[in-house]
Every structure is written in structure tokens, then in C-alpha cells.
C-alpha positions in Angstrom: 52.8 -0.7 -111.5 51.7 -2.6 -108.4 53.9 -4.1 -106.1 54.0 -8.1 -105.9 55.7 -10.4 -103.7 57.9 -13.4 -104.8 57.5 -16.5 -102.9 60.8 -15.8 -101.1 59.6 -12.3 -99.9 56.3 -13.7 -98.9 57.7 -16.5 -96.7 59.8 -13.4 -95.4 57.0 -11.2 -94.4 55.1 -14.0 -92.8 58.0 -15.1 -90.6 59.1 -11.7 -89.6 56.4 -9.3 -89.6 53.0 -8.9 -87.9 51.7 -7.2 -90.8 50.0 -9.2 -93.4 51.3 -9.3 -97.2 48.6 -7.2 -98.5 49.4 -4.5 -95.6 53.0 -4.4 -96.9 52.0 -3.9 -100.6 49.9 -1.1 -99.4 52.4 0.5 -97.7 54.8 0.3 -100.7 52.3 1.1 -103.4 51.2 4.1 -101.5 54.4 5.9 -100.5 54.7 5.1 -97.3 58.4 4.1 -97.6 61.4 5.6 -98.3 64.2 4.5 -100.7 67.5 4.1 -99.0 69.8 2.4 -101.5 69.9 0.9 -104.7 72.2 -2.0 -105.8 74.7 -0.9 -108.5 74.4 -4.5 -110.1 70.8 -4.9 -110.4 67.6 -2.8 -110.8 66.8 -3.6 -106.8 66.0 -0.6 -104.7 65.9 -0.8 -101.0 62.9 0.6 -99.4 62.6 1.3 -95.8 59.2 1.3 -93.9 58.1 1.4 -90.5 55.9 -1.6 -89.2 53.8 -0.1 -86.5 52.4 -3.6 -85.2 56.0 -4.6 -84.6 57.3 -1.2 -83.7 60.2 -1.6 -85.8 61.6 -0.7 -89.4 62.0 -3.1 -92.2 63.5 -2.8 -95.8 62.0 -4.3 -98.7 64.1 -5.1 -101.5 62.5 -4.2 -104.8 63.2 -4.8 -108.4 62.4 -1.3 -110.2 61.2 -2.9 -113.4 58.9 -5.3 -112.4 58.2 -4.0 -109.0 58.5 -7.4 -107.3 59.7 -7.4 -103.9 62.4 -10.2 -103.5 62.7 -9.9 -99.8 61.9 -8.2 -96.3 64.5 -7.6 -93.9 64.6 -6.0 -90.5 66.6 -3.3 -90.1 70.0 -4.2 -88.7 73.6 -4.8 -89.0 73.0 -7.1 -91.8 71.5 -4.3 -94.1 74.2 -3.0 -96.4 73.1 0.9 -96.4 73.7 3.3 -93.7 70.3 4.8 -92.8 70.4 8.3 -90.8 68.2 8.9 -87.8 66.3 11.5 -89.6 65.3 9.0 -92.6 64.1 6.4 -89.7 62.1 9.3 -88.2 60.6 10.3 -91.5 59.8 6.6 -92.6 58.0 5.9 -89.0 56.1 9.6 -89.5 54.4 8.2 -92.7 53.0 5.3 -90.8 52.4 6.9 -87.1 51.1 10.3 -86.5 54.0 11.3 -84.1 57.6 11.1 -85.0 60.2 9.4 -83.3 62.0 12.2 -80.9 65.3 11.8 -79.6 64.6 12.6 -76.2 61.1 11.0 -75.4 60.1 12.0 -71.9 59.7 8.7 -70.9 61.3 6.9 -67.6 59.0 4.0 -66.9 58.4 1.0 -69.0 55.9 -1.8 -68.5 57.6 -5.2 -67.8 57.1 -7.2 -70.9 60.5 -8.2 -71.8 63.6 -9.4 -70.1 66.0 -7.3 -71.6 66.9 -3.6 -72.6 68.3 -3.4 -76.1 70.7 -0.6 -77.0 71.5 1.0 -80.7 74.1 3.7 -81.0 74.3 6.2 -84.0 77.8 7.1 -85.5 78.7 9.7 -87.7 81.9 10.0 -89.7 83.7 13.5 -89.2 84.7 14.0 -92.7 82.2 12.2 -94.8 79.2 13.0 -92.5 78.1 9.4 -93.4 76.1 7.9 -90.8 75.2 4.4 -89.5 73.2 2.5 -86.6 75.0 0.0 -84.6 73.4 -2.5 -82.3 74.9 -2.4 -78.9 73.5 -5.6 -77.8 71.4 -5.6 -74.4 71.5 -5.9 -70.8 69.1 -7.9 -68.4 66.4 -5.8 -67.3 65.3 -7.5 -64.1 67.6 -5.1 -61.9 65.8 -1.8 -62.6 62.3 -0.8 -62.5 62.7 2.0 -64.9 64.8 3.5 -67.7 66.0 6.3 -65.3 67.3 4.1 -62.8 69.2 1.9 -65.3 70.4 4.9 -66.8 72.0 6.1 -63.4 73.8 2.9 -62.9 77.5 3.2 -63.3 78.0 -0.4 -64.7 75.7 0.1 -67.4 76.9 3.7 -68.2 80.7 2.0 -68.3 79.6 -1.1 -70.5 77.6 0.9 -73.3 80.6 3.1 -73.3 83.3 0.4 -73.7 80.8 -0.8 -76.4 80.8 2.0 -78.1 84.5 2.7 -78.2 85.0 -0.6 -79.8 82.3 -0.3 -82.2 83.7 3.2 -83.6 85.7 3.2 -86.9 88.2 5.5 -87.6 87.1 9.2 -88.0 83.7 8.4 -86.5 82.0 9.8 -83.3 78.9 8.7 -81.4 75.7 11.0 -81.8 73.6 9.4 -79.7 72.4 6.2 -78.1 68.6 4.8 -77.7 67.3 2.0 -75.7 64.3 0.3 -75.9 62.8 -2.6 -73.8 62.9 -5.9 -75.8 61.8 -5.8 -79.3 58.7 -4.2 -78.7 59.5 -1.5 -76.7 59.4 2.3 -76.9 62.4 3.8 -78.5 63.8 6.2 -75.5 67.1 8.2 -75.7 69.6 6.8 -73.5 71.4 9.6 -71.5 75.1 9.2 -71.4 77.1 10.8 -68.2 
């Protein structure tokens, strides 16, 4: 059964993605997405896919019986399922030849955005459950590179404080990534 977009899903694709609707349908129909959850009250499955044009992940909520996509949401704090880093990496690898590296050796970014955005990866000690958490952003005009910013004690302190406030009981932080704006390459942020 071929994927179809409801009017609502079509509106979301047109407003949220650089990809056109046919490209999204192609990704879902050709196995370039990964199931990351299913709603217990319906036949809706959440399918993770990577948009190279947007340089980020999205989740398509699709009815398994009809193959209709009811909405497409950007990955973030509003998504109800925890998605492990390895799954993000696999989803990106289905679209892009090279997978994301946790320690990408990039130290300088082009100045196209005014902020550095941070995301933390948390894991629960007992259950092993993992989740992503948006730590917010810092203005980028004070540094010429990620390397400079990472060495700034005030940034290190800020990120550590945000992690401390975001941790749930039994969790620890497995890593932090940073990107320059919404389109920058994902870089591992080294905590001192």
C-alpha cells in the first residue's frame, strides 16, 4: 500500500520541511525510515526519517492500516517516544552515505547562524532507556569556532548547569552535541 498524506500532513510537510511531499512519500515507501513507536490507542506508528535538505530528523505519524500519514513533526521535546542516538544515526545513514559521528572532527563552522544549539543524550541507569533533551542555545558572535566556544568556562558551566537541571532520577548524561543554528553540522561537545 502506497503512503498518502492527509491534508493536515501535507500542510505540515509544506510548512516544516524543505523536502517536497513526493520526496517524503518516497522516503516512507522505500524503507528509508525507522519505526520508533506506536500509539497504543490506535494503529498509528511513528516513523523516524532524516531530511538532508533540512539537516534534521522528522517523525511521520502514519496509520498502519490505511498508510495515511496524519502529521509530520520535527524531532524534539514534543515527540512522545525516546529515540536512542544509534537510531538517529541509522535513520540518517539511510539517507546520507556517511553516518553521524559522535566525535566529528570539525572545529570551525561557517557563520550562517547567530546561535549554537545544544542537545544532551540521557540514559537511565537501570532501565537503559535513552532520551534527547534540548539544552537551548548560546549566541555565537563571541567565538570564531566550536573549539573556542568549548574552551570558554562560562559555556561549560552553563551547559553543566542545564544538564543538572534536566536530569531525571536515575539518569546520567551520555553526551552533548552542538550545531550552529538549525542547519549546522552536528558536532560532539566536549565537556571538561
